[in-house]
C-alpha positions in Angstrom: 79.5 90.6 121.4 82.2 88.5 122.9 85.8 88.8 121.8 85.9 85.3 120.5 82.8 85.9 118.4 84.1 89.2 117.1 87.4 87.6 116.2 85.6 84.9 114.1 83.4 87.6 112.5 86.5 89.5 111.1 87.9 86.6 109.1 88.5 87.3 105.4 85.9 85.9 103.0 85.3 86.1 99.2 82.1 85.9 97.2 82.2 83.6 94.1 79.8 83.4 91.2 79.8 81.2 88.1 80.7 82.9 84.8 77.8 82.0 82.5 80.0 82.0 79.4 82.7 79.7 80.6 81.2 78.0 83.6 84.3 78.9 85.7 83.9 80.1 89.3 85.2 83.6 89.7 85.3 86.0 92.7 84.2 89.6 92.6 87.6 91.0 93.5 86.7 92.1 97.0 87.5 90.6 100.4 84.7 90.8 102.9 85.4 90.9 106.6 83.3 88.2 108.3 81.1 85.4 107.1 77.9 87.3 107.8 78.9 90.2 105.5 80.0 87.8 102.7 76.8 85.8 102.9 74.7 89.0 102.8 76.5 90.0 99.6 76.1 86.6 98.1 72.3 86.7 98.7 72.2 90.2 97.1 74.0 89.0 94.0 71.6 86.0 93.8 68.5 88.3 94.3 69.5 91.2 92.0 71.4 89.5 89.2 69.7 86.1 89.4 73.1 84.3 89.5 74.0 81.7 92.1 76.7 83.0 94.4 78.4 81.6 97.4 80.7 82.9 100.1 84.0 81.0 101.0 86.7 81.8 103.4 90.0 83.0 102.0 92.7 80.3 102.1 
């Protein structure tokens, strides 16, 4: 893996889901290192809990 790719892969990301009671987008409280890891967790939440989830970079 190149240094450039490794550097991009270590950026901070959060996973957000929509609170069914209020409709507000909330994050799970964790910071994931890399987009790939965050996307994997979002897919897991979607599959296991049946809630739509999305990964976004930390501002």
